[in-house]
DRENTORBA-628175 format. One record per residue: residue in three letters; residue number from 1; x, y negated, z negated of N, C-alpha, C, O, CB in turn. Coordinates in steps of 0.001 Angstrom, whole numbers. Atoms other than C-alpha are relative to their C-alpha. Glycine has a CB too. Layout:
<rest = ALA, nr = NUM, n.x = X, n.y = Y, n.z = Z, ca.x = X, ca.y = Y, ca.z = Z, c.x = X, c.y = Y, c.z = Z, o.x = X, o.y = Y, o.z = Z, cb.x = X, cb.y = Y, cb.z = Z>
...
END
This chain:
<rest = UNK, nr = 1, n.x = -409, n.y = 569, n.z = -1277, ca.x = 108406, ca.y = -41775, ca.z = -127120, c.x = -1115, c.y = -911, c.z = 508, o.x = -2299, o.y = -580, o.z = 446, cb.x = 327, cb.y = 1121, cb.z = 1039>
<rest = UNK, nr = 2, n.x = 951, n.y = 1014, n.z = -449, ca.x = 106756, ca.y = -44841, ca.z = -125667, c.x = 518, c.y = -641, c.z = 1285, o.x = 1728, o.y = -705, o.z = 1506, cb.x = -229, cb.y = -1077, cb.z = -1103>
<rest = UNK, nr = 3, n.x = -388, n.y = 711, n.z = -1212, ca.x = 106747, ca.y = -46667, ca.z = -122324, c.x = -1126, c.y = -938, c.z = 407, o.x = -2260, o.y = -815, o.z = -57, cb.x = 335, cb.y = 990, cb.z = 1147>
<rest = UNK, nr = 4, n.x = 1017, n.y = 896, n.z = -530, ca.x = 104945, ca.y = -49451, ca.z = -120501, c.x = -992, c.y = 798, c.z = 831, o.x = -617, o.y = 1753, o.z = 1511, cb.x = 640, cb.y = -1128, cb.z = 842>
<rest = UNK, nr = 5, n.x = 992, n.y = -626, n.z = -876, ca.x = 101703, ca.y = -48420, ca.z = -118851, c.x = 325, c.y = -361, c.z = 1439, o.x = 913, o.y = -1409, o.z = 1707, cb.x = -1449, cb.y = -447, cb.z = -370>
<rest = UNK, nr = 6, n.x = -316, n.y = 221, n.z = -1414, ca.x = 101968, ca.y = -48147, ca.z = -115091, c.x = -699, c.y = -1234, c.z = 566, o.x = -273, o.y = -1766, o.z = 1592, cb.x = -387, cb.y = 1221, cb.z = 813>
<rest = UNK, nr = 7, n.x = 729, n.y = 1182, n.z = -468, ca.x = 99490, ca.y = -51018, ca.z = -114702, c.x = 603, c.y = -1307, c.z = -509, o.x = 112, o.y = -2385, o.z = -176, cb.x = -1448, cb.y = 86, cb.z = -430>
<rest = UNK, nr = 8, n.x = -623, n.y = 1191, n.z = 585, ca.x = 101781, ca.y = -53431, ca.z = -116604, c.x = 1240, c.y = -379, c.z = 815, o.x = 2130, o.y = 437, o.z = 1053, cb.x = 379, cb.y = 247, cb.z = -1497>
<rest = UNK, nr = 9, n.x = -1118, n.y = 535, n.z = -790, ca.x = 104162, ca.y = -55599, ca.z = -114586, c.x = 678, c.y = -1118, c.z = -777, o.x = 35, o.y = -1807, o.z = -1569, cb.x = -489, cb.y = -519, cb.z = 1387>
<rest = UNK, nr = 10, n.x = -775, n.y = 1047, n.z = 649, ca.x = 106928, ca.y = -57948, ca.z = -115787, c.x = 270, c.y = -1110, c.z = 1010, o.x = 699, o.y = -855, o.z = 2135, cb.x = 1332, cb.y = 564, cb.z = -578>
<rest = UNK, nr = 11, n.x = -296, n.y = 1163, n.z = -828, ca.x = 107236, ca.y = -61449, ca.z = -114370, c.x = 833, c.y = -968, c.z = -831, o.x = 331, o.y = -1562, o.z = -1785, cb.x = -1312, cb.y = -683, cb.z = 522>
<rest = UNK, nr = 12, n.x = -911, n.y = 850, n.z = 773, ca.x = 110263, ca.y = -63427, ca.z = -115613, c.x = -38, c.y = -1432, c.z = 515, o.x = -269, o.y = -1683, o.z = 1698, cb.x = 1438, cb.y = 548, cb.z = 62>
<rest = UNK, nr = 13, n.x = -145, n.y = 1407, n.z = -345, ca.x = 110607, ca.y = -67209, ca.z = -115686, c.x = 1062, c.y = -619, c.z = -906, o.x = 1690, o.y = 95, o.z = -1688, cb.x = -1358, cb.y = -755, cb.z = -133>
<rest = UNK, nr = 14, n.x = -1051, n.y = 663, n.z = 770, ca.x = 112931, ca.y = -69799, ca.z = -117271, c.x = -246, c.y = 50, c.z = -1508, o.x = 704, o.y = 11, o.z = -2290, cb.x = 126, cb.y = -1437, cb.z = 442>
<rest = UNK, nr = 15, n.x = 355, n.y = 57, n.z = 1414, ca.x = 111082, ca.y = -69721, ca.z = -120602, c.x = -216, c.y = 1369, c.z = -634, o.x = -562, o.y = 1455, o.z = -1812, cb.x = -1233, cb.y = -820, cb.z = -171>
<rest = UNK, nr = 16, n.x = 236, n.y = -1346, n.z = 512, ca.x = 110822, ca.y = -65964, ca.z = -121004, c.x = -572, c.y = 861, c.z = 1100, o.x = -105, o.y = 838, o.z = 2239, cb.x = -944, cb.y = -23, cb.z = -1216>
<rest = UNK, nr = 17, n.x = 634, n.y = -855, n.z = -996, ca.x = 108609, ca.y = -63494, ca.z = -119261, c.x = -1436, c.y = 260, c.z = -409, o.x = -1829, o.y = 76, o.z = -1561, cb.x = 771, cb.y = 1331, cb.z = 168>
<rest = UNK, nr = 18, n.x = 1373, n.y = -401, n.z = 238, ca.x = 105041, ca.y = -62402, ca.z = -118930, c.x = -133, c.y = 1480, c.z = 308, o.x = 446, o.y = 1986, o.z = 1270, cb.x = -984, cb.y = -837, cb.z = 851>
<rest = UNK, nr = 19, n.x = 437, n.y = -1350, n.z = -320, ca.x = 103702, ca.y = -58891, ca.z = -119131, c.x = -1420, c.y = -143, c.z = 485, o.x = -2262, o.y = -694, o.z = -225, cb.x = 110, cb.y = 986, cb.z = -1234>
<rest = UNK, nr = 20, n.x = 1329, n.y = 98, n.z = -580, ca.x = 100668, ca.y = -58655, ca.z = -116884, c.x = -585, c.y = 1392, c.z = 156, o.x = -9, o.y = 2252, o.z = 821, cb.x = 40, cb.y = -731, cb.z = 1358>
<rest = UNK, nr = 21, n.x = 729, n.y = -1257, n.z = -183, ca.x = 98203, ca.y = -55799, ca.z = -117167, c.x = -895, c.y = -202, c.z = 1214, o.x = -1939, o.y = -848, o.z = 1124, cb.x = -840, cb.y = 403, cb.z = -1293>
<rest = UNK, nr = 22, n.x = 708, n.y = 221, n.z = -1259, ca.x = 97011, ca.y = -55670, ca.z = -113565, c.x = -1383, c.y = 638, c.z = 8, o.x = -2245, o.y = 226, o.z = 785, cb.x = 815, cb.y = 541, cb.z = 1153>
<rest = UNK, nr = 23, n.x = 1308, n.y = -656, n.z = 58, ca.x = 94095, ca.y = -53395, ca.z = -114452, c.x = -1007, c.y = -853, c.z = -769, o.x = -2158, o.y = -993, o.z = -356, cb.x = 125, cb.y = 1385, cb.z = -652>
<rest = UNK, nr = 24, n.x = 914, n.y = 750, n.z = 859, ca.x = 92617, ca.y = -55566, ca.z = -117201, c.x = 99, c.y = -1509, c.z = 195, o.x = -776, o.y = -2243, o.z = -264, cb.x = 267, cb.y = 335, cb.z = -1440>
<rest = UNK, nr = 25, n.x = -155, n.y = 1423, n.z = -233, ca.x = 93917, ca.y = -58975, ca.z = -116103, c.x = 461, c.y = -778, c.z = -1225, o.x = 257, o.y = -1990, o.z = -1297, cb.x = -1284, cb.y = -561, cb.z = 482>
<rest = UNK, nr = 26, n.x = -501, n.y = 670, n.z = 1196, ca.x = 95496, ca.y = -59750, ca.z = -119481, c.x = 1511, c.y = -135, c.z = 94, o.x = 2169, o.y = 611, o.z = 820, cb.x = -402, cb.y = 773, cb.z = -1281>
<rest = UNK, nr = 27, n.x = -1444, n.y = 178, n.z = -19, ca.x = 99000, ca.y = -61034, ca.z = -120119, c.x = 525, c.y = -380, c.z = -1369, o.x = -208, o.y = -867, o.z = -2230, cb.x = 391, cb.y = -1054, cb.z = 1016>
<rest = UNK, nr = 28, n.x = -734, n.y = 331, n.z = 1221, ca.x = 101565, ca.y = -61506, ca.z = -122887, c.x = 1235, c.y = -785, c.z = 373, o.x = 1870, o.y = -492, o.z = 1386, cb.x = 381, cb.y = 1274, cb.z = -798>
<rest = UNK, nr = 29, n.x = -1252, n.y = 726, n.z = -190, ca.x = 104402, ca.y = -64002, ca.z = -123116, c.x = 1041, c.y = 595, c.z = -945, o.x = 745, o.y = 847, o.z = -2113, cb.x = -186, cb.y = -1539, cb.z = -257>
<rest = UNK, nr = 30, n.x = -1071, n.y = -601, n.z = 799, ca.x = 107732, ca.y = -62581, ca.z = -124361, c.x = 1224, c.y = -898, c.z = -48, o.x = 1503, o.y = -1639, o.z = 894, cb.x = 380, cb.y = 1366, cb.z = 561>
<rest = UNK, nr = 31, n.x = -1287, n.y = 675, n.z = 107, ca.x = 110980, ca.y = -64078, ca.z = -125640, c.x = 1087, c.y = 916, c.z = 567, o.x = 780, o.y = 1969, o.z = 1125, cb.x = 310, cb.y = -385, cb.z = -1482>
<rest = UNK, nr = 32, n.x = -1115, n.y = -757, n.z = -594, ca.x = 114441, ca.y = -62799, ca.z = -124619, c.x = 77, c.y = 1432, c.z = -526, o.x = 314, o.y = 2359, o.z = 249, cb.x = 1319, cb.y = -712, cb.z = -276>
<rest = UNK, nr = 33, n.x = -55, n.y = -1358, n.z = 564, ca.x = 114377, ca.y = -59818, ca.z = -127004, c.x = -1170, c.y = 825, c.z = 525, o.x = -994, o.y = 1983, o.z = 904, cb.x = -23, cb.y = -43, cb.z = -1558>
<rest = UNK, nr = 34, n.x = 1172, n.y = -701, n.z = -524, ca.x = 110858, ca.y = -58876, ca.z = -125932, c.x = 160, c.y = 395, c.z = 1451, o.x = -264, o.y = 1475, o.z = 1863, cb.x = -1223, cb.y = -856, cb.z = -152>
<rest = UNK, nr = 35, n.x = -259, n.y = -308, n.z = -1410, ca.x = 111896, ca.y = -59063, ca.z = -122289, c.x = 907, c.y = 1216, c.z = 107, o.x = 641, o.y = 2133, o.z = 883, cb.x = 635, cb.y = -1211, cb.z = 722>
<rest = UNK, nr = 36, n.x = -957, n.y = -1122, n.z = -49, ca.x = 114830, ca.y = -56725, ca.z = -122914, c.x = -686, c.y = 1313, c.z = -360, o.x = -437, o.y = 2340, o.z = 271, cb.x = 1186, cb.y = -253, cb.z = -958>
<rest = UNK, nr = 37, n.x = 723, n.y = -1218, n.z = 381, ca.x = 112554, ca.y = -54227, ca.z = -124673, c.x = -961, c.y = 435, c.z = 1103, o.x = -1037, o.y = 1621, o.z = 1425, cb.x = -770, cb.y = -220, cb.z = -1311>
<rest = UNK, nr = 38, n.x = 939, n.y = -330, n.z = -1077, ca.x = 109932, ca.y = -54397, ca.z = -121922, c.x = 738, c.y = 627, c.z = 1180, o.x = 275, o.y = 1605, o.z = 1765, cb.x = -765, cb.y = -1260, cb.z = 458>
<rest = UNK, nr = 39, n.x = -794, n.y = -568, n.z = -1092, ca.x = 112626, ca.y = -53783, ca.z = -119305, c.x = 455, c.y = 1417, c.z = -326, o.x = 488, o.y = 2281, o.z = 551, cb.x = 1214, cb.y = -884, cb.z = 292>
<rest = UNK, nr = 40, n.x = -450, n.y = -1336, n.z = 413, ca.x = 113880, ca.y = -50794, ca.z = -121299, c.x = -1144, c.y = 1007, c.z = 11, o.x = -909, o.y = 2212, o.z = 95, cb.x = 622, cb.y = -58, cb.z = -1395>
<rest = UNK, nr = 41, n.x = 1161, n.y = -896, n.z = 61, ca.x = 110337, ca.y = -49377, ca.z = -121435, c.x = -513, c.y = 410, c.z = 1375, o.x = -1645, o.y = 877, o.z = 1501, cb.x = -1114, cb.y = -662, cb.z = -769>
<rest = UNK, nr = 42, n.x = 395, n.y = -480, n.z = -1322, ca.x = 110256, ca.y = -48659, ca.z = -117707, c.x = -52, c.y = 1526, c.z = 34, o.x = -725, o.y = 2116, o.z = 879, cb.x = 970, cb.y = -520, cb.z = 1070>
<rest = UNK, nr = 43, n.x = 69, n.y = -1451, n.z = 207, ca.x = 110848, ca.y = -45056, ca.z = -118804, c.x = -249, c.y = 238, c.z = -1487, o.x = -61, o.y = -663, o.z = -2304, cb.x = 1325, cb.y = 726, cb.z = 486>
<rest = UNK, nr = 44, n.x = 263, n.y = -294, n.z = 1406, ca.x = 109919, ca.y = -43327, ca.z = -122041, c.x = 1267, c.y = -161, c.z = -835, o.x = 2340, o.y = 313, o.z = -464, cb.x = -559, cb.y = 1421, cb.z = -154>
<rest = UNK, nr = 45, n.x = -1112, n.y = 215, n.z = 923, ca.x = 112150, ca.y = -44370, ca.z = -124915, c.x = -486, c.y = 245, c.z = -1422, o.x = -1665, o.y = 75, o.z = -1732, cb.x = 584, cb.y = -1438, cb.z = 147>
<rest = UNK, nr = 46, n.x = 312, n.y = -142, n.z = 1419, ca.x = 112278, ca.y = -43584, ca.z = -128603, c.x = 253, c.y = -1337, c.z = -690, o.x = 929, o.y = -2209, o.z = -144, cb.x = 848, cb.y = 1139, cb.z = -654>
<rest = UNK, nr = 47, n.x = -272, n.y = 1198, n.z = 796, ca.x = 112258, ca.y = -46270, ca.z = -131284, c.x = 1501, c.y = -134, c.z = -232, o.x = 2039, o.y = -1239, o.z = -152, cb.x = -756, cb.y = 52, cb.z = -1354>
<rest = UNK, nr = 48, n.x = -1453, n.y = 41, n.z = 228, ca.x = 115895, ca.y = -45342, ca.z = -132030, c.x = 744, c.y = -548, c.z = 1218, o.x = 1677, o.y = -1337, o.z = 1069, cb.x = 524, cb.y = 1402, cb.z = -342>
<rest = UNK, nr = 49, n.x = -648, n.y = 504, n.z = -1217, ca.x = 116883, ca.y = -45982, ca.z = -128399, c.x = -233, c.y = -1497, c.z = 159, o.x = 674, o.y = -2231, o.z = 553, cb.x = -522, cb.y = 749, cb.z = 1240>
<rest = UNK, nr = 50, n.x = 312, n.y = 1415, n.z = -120, ca.x = 115134, ca.y = -49347, ca.z = -128425, c.x = 734, c.y = -829, c.z = -1041, o.x = 1181, o.y = -1938, o.z = -746, cb.x = -1491, cb.y = -217, cb.z = -125>
<rest = UNK, nr = 51, n.x = -766, n.y = 684, n.z = 1046, ca.x = 116762, ca.y = -50342, ca.z = -131719, c.x = 1455, c.y = -128, c.z = 443, o.x = 2059, o.y = -1187, o.z = 269, cb.x = -97, cb.y = 766, cb.z = -1357>
<rest = UNK, nr = 52, n.x = -1373, n.y = 49, n.z = -495, ca.x = 120152, ca.y = -49476, ca.z = -130222, c.x = 143, c.y = -1054, c.z = 1097, o.x = 1142, o.y = -1772, o.z = 1134, cb.x = 430, cb.y = 1378, cb.z = 527>
<rest = UNK, nr = 53, n.x = -14, n.y = 1022, n.z = -1045, ca.x = 119341, ca.y = -51650, ca.z = -127205, c.x = 57, c.y = -1395, c.z = -611, o.x = 844, o.y = -2235, o.z = -177, cb.x = -1236, cb.y = 135, cb.z = 901>
<rest = UNK, nr = 54, n.x = 47, n.y = 1324, n.z = 630, ca.x = 118519, ca.y = -54613, ca.z = -129449, c.x = 1293, c.y = -300, c.z = -745, o.x = 1834, o.y = -1398, o.z = -617, cb.x = -1192, cb.y = -95, cb.z = -962>
<rest = UNK, nr = 55, n.x = -1218, n.y = 255, n.z = 773, ca.x = 121532, ca.y = -54220, ca.z = -131737, c.x = 1231, c.y = -131, c.z = 895, o.x = 2191, o.y = -809, o.z = 528, cb.x = 219, cb.y = 1115, cb.z = -1014>
<rest = UNK, nr = 56, n.x = -1103, n.y = 101, n.z = -947, ca.x = 123849, ca.y = -53817, ca.z = -128736, c.x = -29, c.y = -1322, c.z = 763, o.x = 1008, o.y = -1954, o.z = 966, cb.x = -42, cb.y = 1165, cb.z = 977>
<rest = UNK, nr = 57, n.x = 137, n.y = 1185, n.z = -848, ca.x = 122487, ca.y = -56736, ca.z = -126705, c.x = -121, c.y = -1317, c.z = -781, o.x = 142, o.y = -2388, o.z = -233, cb.x = -1203, cb.y = 161, cb.z = 881>
<rest = UNK, nr = 58, n.x = 220, n.y = 1197, n.z = 805, ca.x = 121754, ca.y = -59173, ca.z = -129555, c.x = 699, c.y = 173, c.z = -1349, o.x = 966, o.y = 1298, o.z = -1772, cb.x = -1523, cb.y = -273, cb.z = -193>
<rest = UNK, nr = 59, n.x = -669, n.y = -37, n.z = 1296, ca.x = 123408, ca.y = -60046, ca.z = -132855, c.x = -1054, c.y = 166, c.z = -1099, o.x = -1416, o.y = -790, o.z = -1786, cb.x = 848, cb.y = -1292, cb.z = -230>
<rest = UNK, nr = 60, n.x = 1079, n.y = -302, n.z = 941, ca.x = 120793, ca.y = -58337, ca.z = -135041, c.x = 392, c.y = 1227, c.z = -820, o.x = 814, o.y = 2234, o.z = -252, cb.x = -1352, cb.y = 239, cb.z = 750>
<rest = UNK, nr = 61, n.x = -279, n.y = -1182, n.z = 828, ca.x = 121331, ca.y = -55995, ca.z = -138007, c.x = -995, c.y = 1126, c.z = 312, o.x = -2151, o.y = 854, o.z = 635, cb.x = -62, cb.y = -367, cb.z = -1507>
<rest = UNK, nr = 62, n.x = 864, n.y = -1129, n.z = -340, ca.x = 119910, ca.y = -52490, ca.z = -137449, c.x = -1327, c.y = 29, c.z = -751, o.x = -2352, o.y = 365, o.z = -157, cb.x = 726, cb.y = 1266, cb.z = -258>
<rest = UNK, nr = 63, n.x = 1256, n.y = -58, n.z = 755, ca.x = 117313, ca.y = -52743, ca.z = -140242, c.x = -988, c.y = -1059, c.z = 488, o.x = -2191, o.y = -806, o.z = 535, cb.x = 269, cb.y = -186, cb.z = -1501>
<rest = UNK, nr = 64, n.x = 864, n.y = 1054, n.z = -535, ca.x = 115953, ca.y = -56023, ca.z = -138862, c.x = -508, c.y = 398, c.z = 1387, o.x = -1685, o.y = 222, o.z = 1701, cb.x = 760, cb.y = -1354, cb.z = 67>
<rest = UNK, nr = 65, n.x = 386, n.y = -439, n.z = -1341, ca.x = 115959, ca.y = -54647, ca.z = -135311, c.x = -1072, c.y = 1076, c.z = -74, o.x = -2045, o.y = 1021, o.z = 679, cb.x = 1221, cb.y = 521, cb.z = 770>
<rest = UNK, nr = 66, n.x = 977, n.y = -1082, n.z = 128, ca.x = 114062, ca.y = -51514, ca.z = -136399, c.x = -1372, c.y = -555, c.z = -395, o.x = -2391, o.y = -188, o.z = 192, cb.x = 478, cb.y = 1038, cb.z = -1039>
<rest = UNK, nr = 67, n.x = 1266, n.y = 589, n.z = 447, ca.x = 111408, ca.y = -53537, ca.z = -138233, c.x = -679, c.y = -762, c.z = 1141, o.x = -1875, o.y = -601, o.z = 1384, cb.x = 238, cb.y = -942, cb.z = -1199>
<rest = UNK, nr = 68, n.x = 564, n.y = 831, n.z = -1060, ca.x = 110944, ca.y = -55956, ca.z = -135339, c.x = -431, c.y = 822, c.z = 1217, o.x = -1469, o.y = 543, o.z = 1816, cb.x = 1009, cb.y = -1051, cb.z = 422>
<rest = UNK, nr = 69, n.x = 356, n.y = -869, n.z = -1133, ca.x = 110942, ca.y = -53264, ca.z = -132626, c.x = -1301, c.y = 730, c.z = -306, o.x = -2195, o.y = 778, o.z = 539, cb.x = 1139, cb.y = 1021, cb.z = 302>
<rest = UNK, nr = 70, n.x = 1222, n.y = -727, n.z = 360, ca.x = 108303, ca.y = -51243, ca.z = -134478, c.x = -1215, c.y = -934, c.z = -6, o.x = -2294, o.y = -545, o.z = 441, cb.x = 162, cb.y = 667, cb.z = -1379>
<rest = UNK, nr = 71, n.x = 1116, n.y = 937, n.z = 13, ca.x = 106138, ca.y = -54333, ca.z = -134999, c.x = -419, c.y = -362, c.z = 1420, o.x = -1608, o.y = -353, o.z = 1736, cb.x = 370, cb.y = -1263, cb.z = -782>
<rest = UNK, nr = 72, n.x = 327, n.y = 343, n.z = -1378, ca.x = 106361, ca.y = -55356, ca.z = -131345, c.x = -690, c.y = 1164, c.z = 699, o.x = -1673, o.y = 963, o.z = 1413, cb.x = 1263, cb.y = -404, cb.z = 765>
<rest = UNK, nr = 73, n.x = 618, n.y = -1164, n.z = -640, ca.x = 105554, ca.y = -51819, ca.z = -130202, c.x = -1426, c.y = 225, c.z = -497, o.x = -2318, o.y = 543, o.z = 289, cb.x = 840, cb.y = 1250, cb.z = -255>
<rest = UNK, nr = 74, n.x = 1366, n.y = -147, n.z = 538, ca.x = 102550, ca.y = -51613, ca.z = -132543, c.x = -933, c.y = -1051, c.z = 602, o.x = -2069, o.y = -745, o.z = 965, cb.x = 7, cb.y = -121, cb.z = -1546>
<rest = UNK, nr = 75, n.x = 804, n.y = 1067, n.z = -591, ca.x = 101297, ca.y = -54961, ca.z = -131246, c.x = -290, c.y = 281, c.z = 1477, o.x = -1407, o.y = 68, o.z = 1949, cb.x = 714, cb.y = -1350, cb.z = -150>
<rest = UNK, nr = 76, n.x = 187, n.y = -324, n.z = -1416, ca.x = 101830, ca.y = -53880, ca.z = -127636, c.x = -950, c.y = 1185, c.z = 173, o.x = -1733, o.y = 1228, o.z = 1122, cb.x = 1352, cb.y = 308, cb.z = 661>
<rest = UNK, nr = 77, n.x = 909, n.y = -1149, n.z = -46, ca.x = 100044, ca.y = -50597, ca.z = -128330, c.x = -1440, c.y = -467, c.z = -232, o.x = -2362, o.y = -45, o.z = 465, cb.x = 405, cb.y = 1067, cb.z = -1058>
<rest = UNK, nr = 78, n.x = 1327, n.y = 537, n.z = 302, ca.x = 97103, ca.y = -52469, ca.z = -129844, c.x = -563, c.y = -763, c.z = 1211, o.x = -1766, o.y = -721, o.z = 1468, cb.x = 64, cb.y = -928, cb.z = -1240>
<rest = UNK, nr = 79, n.x = 397, n.y = 743, n.z = -1194, ca.x = 97005, ca.y = -54660, ca.z = -126710, c.x = -106, c.y = 895, c.z = 1233, o.x = -423, o.y = 421, o.z = 2324, cb.x = 987, cb.y = -1118, cb.z = 264>
<rest = UNK, nr = 80, n.x = 79, n.y = -1010, n.z = -1069, ca.x = 97084, ca.y = -51478, ca.z = -124582, c.x = 975, c.y = -271, c.z = 1150, o.x = 646, o.y = -79, o.z = 2321, cb.x = -1418, cb.y = 60, cb.z = 545>
<rest = UNK, nr = 81, n.x = -1041, n.y = 231, n.z = -983, ca.x = 100313, ca.y = -52431, ca.z = -122811, c.x = 972, c.y = 1155, c.z = 106, o.x = 1646, o.y = 1313, o.z = 1124, cb.x = 741, cb.y = -1248, cb.z = -330>
<rest = UNK, nr = 82, n.x = -888, n.y = -1165, n.z = 4, ca.x = 102251, ca.y = -49293, ca.z = -123768, c.x = -801, c.y = 1248, c.z = -297, o.x = -1921, o.y = 1205, o.z = -806, cb.x = 1136, cb.y = -170, cb.z = -1032>
<rest = UNK, nr = 83, n.x = 616, n.y = -1287, n.z = 287, ca.x = 101459, ca.y = -45643, ca.z = -124010, c.x = 1031, c.y = 899, c.z = -653, o.x = 2233, o.y = 714, o.z = -466, cb.x = -569, cb.y = 652, cb.z = 1285>
<rest = UNK, nr = 84, n.x = -888, n.y = -918, n.z = 679, ca.x = 102915, ca.y = -42868, ca.z = -126094, c.x = -96, c.y = -169, c.z = -1492, o.x = -926, o.y = -924, o.z = -2000, cb.x = 1423, cb.y = -197, cb.z = 458>
<rest = UNK, nr = 85, n.x = 3, n.y = -19, n.z = 1462, ca.x = 103671, ca.y = -42310, ca.z = -129741, c.x = 1170, c.y = -805, c.z = -534, o.x = 2315, o.y = -604, o.z = -131, cb.x = 57, cb.y = 1443, cb.z = -531>
<rest = UNK, nr = 86, n.x = -1038, n.y = 810, n.z = 638, ca.x = 105578, ca.y = -44833, ca.z = -131819, c.x = 394, c.y = 696, c.z = -1275, o.x = -351, o.y = 687, o.z = -2255, cb.x = -483, cb.y = -1461, cb.z = -278>
<rest = UNK, nr = 87, n.x = -442, n.y = -770, n.z = 1173, ca.x = 107592, ca.y = -42761, ca.z = -134259, c.x = 1248, c.y = -593, c.z = -593, o.x = 1765, o.y = -79, o.z = -1585, cb.x = 247, cb.y = 1457, cb.z = 366>
END
């Protein structure tokens, strides 16, 4: 289960969205899929739940969605934007 850290805020614009870590002052730019995942991470979610979100909201095969969700979560974890275990 993984979720956004409480210090991370989402700011949407016409070109996507930014995740801002208010504690560290760092930010990430996200595309439409990344925005949807970030919004879903307001509460703890499993990788399976996030994959279902992507496959439901976008025209993406489950295996591609799983690979991409796990990669994004690992990258976000490395950037200290999310907390929890990516399983």
